[in-house]
C-alpha positions as CSV (number, residue, x, y, z in Angstrom):
1,F,73.2,246.9,153.3
2,L,69.4,246.9,153.5
3,E,67.7,244.8,156.1
4,F,64.6,242.9,155.0
5,G,63.2,242.4,158.4
6,S,60.0,244.5,157.8
7,T,57.6,245.4,155.1
8,R,58.9,249.0,155.2
9,H,62.4,247.8,154.3
10,L,61.1,245.7,151.5
11,G,59.2,248.7,150.2
12,W,62.3,250.9,150.1
13,H,64.1,248.2,148.3
14,A,61.4,248.0,145.6
15,I,61.5,251.8,145.2
16,S,65.2,251.8,144.8
17,L,64.9,249.3,141.9
18,F,62.9,251.9,140.0
19,F,65.9,254.2,140.3
20,L,68.4,251.5,139.2
21,C,66.2,250.8,136.1
22,A,66.5,254.4,135.1
23,L,70.3,254.4,135.6
24,T,70.7,251.5,133.2
25,F,69.7,253.8,130.3
26,I,72.9,255.7,130.7
27,Y,74.6,252.7,129.0
28,R,72.0,251.3,126.7
29,Q,69.0,252.7,124.9
30,S,68.1,250.1,122.3
31,L,64.5,249.2,121.7
32,A,64.9,245.6,122.9
33,F,66.6,246.8,126.1
34,T,63.8,249.4,126.7
35,L,61.1,246.7,126.4
36,L,63.1,244.5,128.9
37,M,63.2,247.4,131.3
38,V,59.4,248.0,130.9
39,L,58.9,244.3,131.9
40,V,61.2,244.8,134.9
41,V,59.2,247.9,136.0
42,V,55.9,246.0,135.7
43,I,57.2,243.1,137.8
44,N,58.7,245.5,140.4
45,T,55.4,247.4,140.6
46,L,53.5,244.2,141.2
47,A,56.0,243.3,143.9
48,L,55.6,246.7,145.6
49,L,51.9,246.5,145.4
50,S,51.8,243.0,146.9
51,L,53.5,244.4,150.0
52,F,50.6,246.6,150.9
53,Q,47.6,245.1,149.1
54,L,46.6,241.5,150.1
55,T,44.2,240.9,147.2
56,G,44.8,238.3,144.5
57,W,47.3,238.7,141.8
58,R,44.6,239.4,139.1
59,E,43.4,242.4,141.0
60,Q,47.0,243.6,141.6
61,G,47.6,243.2,137.8
62,R,44.6,245.4,137.0
63,V,45.8,248.1,139.5
64,V,49.3,248.0,137.9
65,G,47.9,248.4,134.4
66,R,45.7,251.4,135.5
67,L,48.8,253.0,137.1
68,I,50.9,252.6,133.9
69,L,48.1,253.9,131.7
70,L,47.6,256.9,134.0
71,S,51.4,257.7,133.8
72,L,51.6,257.6,130.0
73,P,50.1,261.1,129.4
74,L,52.6,262.6,131.8
75,L,55.4,260.7,130.1
76,V,54.4,262.1,126.7
77,C,54.1,265.6,128.0
78,Q,57.6,265.4,129.6
79,F,59.1,264.1,126.4
80,L,57.6,266.9,124.3
81,L,57.9,269.8,126.7
82,L,61.1,269.3,128.6
83,P,64.4,270.3,126.9
84,H,66.6,267.3,125.9
85,L,69.7,268.3,127.8
86,G,73.0,266.5,127.8
87,P,74.2,264.5,130.7
88,M,74.5,266.7,133.8
89,W,77.7,264.8,134.9
90,R,79.6,265.9,131.7
91,M,82.4,268.4,132.4
92,P,81.8,271.3,130.0
93,D,85.4,272.5,130.0
94,V,87.0,269.2,129.0
95,K,87.1,268.9,125.2
96,K,87.1,265.3,124.3
97,A,86.3,263.2,121.3
98,T,86.1,259.6,120.3
99,T,87.6,257.9,117.3
100,G,85.0,257.7,114.6
101,L,83.5,259.7,111.8
102,S,81.5,262.9,111.6
103,E,80.3,265.3,108.9
104,T,82.6,267.9,110.4
105,M,86.2,267.9,111.6
106,A,87.6,270.5,114.1
107,P,90.8,269.0,115.5
108,G,91.9,272.2,117.2
109,E,88.9,271.9,119.6
110,V,89.9,268.4,120.8
111,A,92.1,268.0,123.8
112,E,91.8,264.2,124.1
113,L,90.9,261.5,121.5
114,S,89.6,258.3,123.0
115,R,89.9,255.1,121.0
116,S,86.5,253.4,120.5
117,S,86.5,249.7,119.9
118,D,82.9,249.7,118.4
119,L,82.6,247.8,115.2
120,A,82.0,250.1,112.2
121,F,81.5,247.5,109.4
122,R,82.8,244.2,108.0
123,A,83.8,243.5,104.4
124,R,83.8,240.0,102.8
125,F,85.9,239.6,99.6
126,T,85.3,237.1,96.9
127,G,88.6,235.4,96.8
128,P,92.0,236.9,98.0
129,M,91.7,240.5,99.3
130,P,94.0,243.4,98.6
131,A,96.9,244.1,101.0
132,V,95.7,245.7,104.3
133,S,97.9,248.8,103.7
134,Q,95.8,249.5,100.5
135,L,92.5,249.4,102.4
136,Y,91.5,253.1,102.4
137,W,87.8,253.1,103.2
138,R,86.5,256.3,101.8
139,A,83.5,257.9,103.6
140,L,83.3,261.7,103.4
141,V,85.0,264.5,101.5
142,L,85.4,267.7,103.5
143,E,85.8,270.6,101.2
144,Q,84.5,273.6,103.2
145,F,86.8,275.3,105.7
146,D,85.7,278.2,108.0
147,G,89.1,278.6,109.8
148,V,88.3,276.2,112.6
149,R,86.4,273.2,111.1
150,W,86.3,271.2,107.9
151,S,82.9,270.1,106.7
152,V,80.9,268.6,103.8
153,P,79.4,271.5,101.8
154,A,75.7,271.7,102.1
155,A,75.2,271.7,98.4
156,T,77.4,268.7,97.6
157,L,74.7,266.1,97.2
158,D,72.5,268.4,95.1
159,A,75.3,269.5,92.8
160,L,77.4,266.4,92.2
161,P,76.2,263.8,89.8
162,V,75.4,260.3,91.0
163,F,75.2,256.9,89.2
164,L,72.7,254.1,89.8
165,P,73.8,250.6,88.5
166,A,70.5,250.1,86.5
167,G,71.5,253.0,84.3
168,R,69.3,255.6,85.9
169,V,70.8,258.9,86.8
170,A,69.6,261.3,89.5
171,T,70.6,263.6,92.3
172,A,69.2,264.3,95.8
173,G,67.4,267.2,94.3
174,G,65.9,265.2,91.5
175,A,67.8,266.7,88.5
176,R,69.3,264.6,85.7
177,P,73.0,265.5,85.3
178,P,75.6,263.4,83.4
179,S,76.3,260.1,85.0
180,A,79.2,260.1,87.5
181,L,80.2,256.6,86.1
182,S,81.7,258.3,83.1
183,A,83.6,260.7,85.3
184,F,85.8,257.8,86.4
185,S,88.2,255.7,84.4
186,W,87.4,252.1,85.5
187,Q,90.6,250.3,84.5
188,G,92.8,247.5,85.8
189,P,91.9,244.5,87.9
190,S,89.0,244.6,90.3
191,W,87.7,242.9,93.5
192,H,84.2,242.1,94.3
193,Y,83.3,242.5,98.0
194,N,80.2,242.7,100.2
195,L,80.0,245.4,102.9
196,I,78.1,244.5,106.1
197,V,77.4,247.9,107.7
198,E,76.2,248.6,111.2
199,P,73.2,251.0,111.7
200,T,74.5,254.6,111.8
201,Q,71.2,256.5,111.2
202,R,72.9,258.3,108.4
203,H,73.0,258.1,104.6
204,W,76.7,258.0,103.8
205,L,78.6,254.7,103.4
206,F,82.2,253.4,103.4
207,A,83.9,252.0,100.3
208,L,87.4,251.4,98.9
209,D,88.2,254.1,96.5
210,Y,87.0,253.8,93.9
211,S,84.1,251.3,94.1
212,Q,81.1,250.8,91.9
213,P,77.8,250.1,93.8
214,Q,75.8,247.1,92.7
215,D,72.7,247.9,94.7
216,S,70.0,250.2,93.1
217,D,69.5,252.2,96.2
218,V,73.2,253.2,96.7
219,L,74.5,256.2,94.7
220,L,78.0,257.1,93.6
221,T,78.8,260.8,93.8
222,G,81.2,262.7,91.6
223,N,83.8,262.8,94.4
224,G,83.8,259.0,94.8
225,T,81.7,258.7,97.9
226,L,78.7,256.5,98.3
227,Y,75.2,257.7,99.5
228,A,72.3,255.4,100.5
229,L,68.9,256.6,99.6
230,R,67.5,255.2,102.9
231,R,69.1,255.8,106.3
232,L,71.1,253.0,107.7
233,Q,68.6,252.1,110.5
234,Q,69.6,248.4,110.6
235,K,72.5,246.2,109.7
236,R,72.5,245.5,105.9
237,Q,74.7,244.1,103.2
238,I,75.9,246.1,100.2
239,S,77.5,244.7,97.1
240,L,80.5,246.6,95.6
241,Q,83.2,246.3,92.9
242,Y,86.6,247.8,93.8
243,Y,88.9,249.2,91.1
244,P,92.2,250.2,92.7
245,Q,93.6,251.7,89.5
246,A,90.4,253.8,88.8
247,A,90.8,257.5,88.5
248,T,88.7,260.6,87.7
249,R,88.5,261.8,84.1
250,G,89.1,265.4,83.2
251,A,89.9,268.3,85.4
252,P,87.7,269.6,88.2
253,S,84.9,272.0,87.1
254,R,85.3,275.7,87.7
255,W,82.9,275.4,90.6
256,Q,84.7,272.5,92.2
257,R,88.1,274.1,91.7
258,Q,86.9,277.3,93.5
259,Q,85.5,275.2,96.3
260,D,88.8,273.3,96.7
261,L,90.9,276.5,96.8
262,A,88.7,278.6,99.1
263,L,90.2,279.8,102.3
264,P,89.1,282.3,104.9
265,A,91.1,285.6,104.7
266,G,93.3,287.1,107.5
267,I,94.3,283.9,109.4
268,N,97.5,281.9,109.8
269,P,100.0,284.5,108.5
270,Q,103.0,282.4,109.5
271,T,101.8,279.4,107.5
272,G,101.2,281.7,104.6
273,D,104.8,282.9,104.8
274,L,106.1,279.3,105.0
275,V,104.1,278.3,101.9
276,D,105.4,281.4,100.0
277,E,108.9,280.4,100.9
278,L,108.4,276.8,99.8
279,R,106.8,277.9,96.5
280,L,109.8,280.2,95.7
281,S,112.2,277.3,96.1
282,H,110.0,274.7,94.4
283,P,108.2,276.2,91.4
284,Q,107.0,272.8,90.2
285,D,103.8,271.6,91.8
286,A,105.0,268.0,92.4
287,D,108.2,269.2,94.0
288,L,106.3,271.6,96.2
289,V,104.0,268.8,97.5
290,Q,107.1,266.7,98.3
291,A,108.7,269.6,100.1
292,M,105.6,270.1,102.3
293,L,105.6,266.4,103.2
294,R,109.3,266.6,104.1
295,Y,108.5,269.6,106.3
296,F,106.1,267.5,108.4
297,A,108.5,264.6,108.5
298,G,111.6,266.5,109.5
299,N,110.5,269.2,112.0
300,G,109.7,267.2,115.2
301,F,106.0,266.7,114.7
302,V,104.5,264.2,117.1
303,Y,101.4,262.0,116.7
304,T,99.4,261.8,119.9
305,L,95.9,261.2,121.0
306,N,96.3,263.8,123.7
307,P,97.1,267.0,121.8
308,P,96.9,270.4,123.4
309,A,93.8,272.4,122.4
310,L,94.2,275.1,119.9
311,P,91.7,277.8,121.0
312,G,92.8,280.8,118.9
313,R,91.9,281.9,115.3
314,D,95.3,280.9,113.9
315,Q,95.1,277.3,114.8
316,I,97.3,276.0,112.0
317,D,100.0,278.5,112.9
318,D,99.8,277.3,116.5
319,L,100.1,273.7,115.3
320,L,103.0,274.2,112.9
321,F,105.1,276.7,114.9
322,G,103.9,275.9,118.4
323,T,102.6,272.6,119.8
324,R,103.6,270.4,116.8
325,R,101.5,267.7,118.4
326,G,98.3,266.1,117.0
327,F,96.6,263.2,115.3
328,C,95.7,262.5,111.7
329,A,93.0,265.2,111.6
330,H,95.4,267.9,112.7
331,F,98.0,267.1,110.0
332,A,95.5,266.4,107.2
333,G,93.8,269.8,107.8
334,A,97.1,271.6,108.0
335,L,98.5,270.1,104.8
336,T,95.2,270.8,103.0
337,Y,95.4,274.4,104.1
338,M,99.0,274.7,102.9
339,L,98.2,273.2,99.5
340,R,95.3,275.6,98.9
341,R,97.4,278.5,100.1
342,A,99.9,277.5,97.3
343,G,97.1,277.5,94.7
344,L,96.6,273.7,94.5
345,P,93.1,272.3,94.8
346,A,93.0,270.1,97.9
347,R,90.4,268.5,100.2
348,V,90.3,266.4,103.3
349,V,88.9,262.8,103.0
350,T,87.8,261.0,106.1
351,G,87.1,257.2,106.4
352,Y,89.0,254.2,107.8
353,L,92.4,252.7,107.2
354,G,93.1,249.0,107.3
355,G,91.2,246.6,109.6
356,E,91.6,243.2,111.2
357,V,91.7,240.3,108.8
358,D,90.2,236.9,109.9
359,P,92.2,233.7,109.4
360,S,90.4,232.9,106.2
361,G,91.9,236.0,104.6
362,E,88.5,237.0,103.0
363,V,86.8,239.0,105.8
364,V,88.1,242.2,107.3
365,S,86.6,243.9,110.4
366,V,86.9,247.6,110.7
367,Y,86.5,249.3,114.0
368,Q,86.0,253.0,115.0
369,F,89.7,253.2,116.2
370,N,90.6,252.6,112.5
371,A,89.1,256.0,111.6
372,H,91.5,258.1,109.6
373,A,91.8,261.3,107.7
374,W,94.0,262.0,104.6
375,V,94.6,264.6,101.9
376,E,93.7,264.6,98.2
377,V,95.4,267.2,96.0
378,W,94.8,267.7,92.3
379,L,98.2,267.0,90.8
380,Q,99.3,265.9,87.3
381,G,95.8,265.4,86.1
382,R,94.4,263.3,88.9
383,W,93.5,263.3,92.6
């Protein structure tokens, strides 16, 4: 413990408070918190100055102001010139991830998945809401696979049509393709709900598939995902209409079919042999899909948040014939690979499943630990 019996000890204590202020930014970096810490630094500087300068507080305030102004150029130079490195205390050889969403998915690189309790969004339904088991909150469609990770194709937003409720049609690139509204069959009962989203600094949104956006600055893409024209930099409310029986109209285009069948060559030979064997015994596509699901259900696969890492090139072989341990991203990626290998267009969809319903039965809170990945396959004329 510090002793405050002398000015020297008090000075060391004030200096240590500057260090503690810097440490607090490990945990919080919001603008409001930063302004609070600036105020703390100013007060602490005044306290330190008062120990060695016996002038009035007005003169001390002027000195503190000059010191802060003199330090600003150095602060700007450090921000611009010094590299923005990650935390020095992070262990580089431990591959961890946290539940949540990203534009890419590489489950084989993750050796531990932590459950984050951060709020992702809330949804308020007008009247009774659908069953929780039906709440698949669609966010991203991952159609590109490089052998390790699944990702959103770079050209997706430029190539897929989007629909604006006011009747205007556009894409991120400014072209005028046919409206994506006509690409879906909006049938059956519907639910109106408002989405209260947290700031993510991204454009993509979450919605029950399939949902029509009611806001003019929210776009519906051809694969059923939603895209906000402005980044989500603050909490906002989005109005949506959910059609649980909606489906896409027509078959995928030639370009989309090629994209949803593409696989890297020369990897996962054991998986390829397994798919060929299943195809021989199940020539009908629907039967083949059910056979693949039975394979995962009946061969000792284990769901775990602490799967072994899969460092090699043949990660799906290692999962199916080696570790047999993983979480939803592992199994969704493996099944999508198998379906494509069998000649069926397939893609990985990431989002959230379920949520916590409040006592009124009209509001559901969805957290990052509700993040989920599932598979869509083009079968019998629909995804």
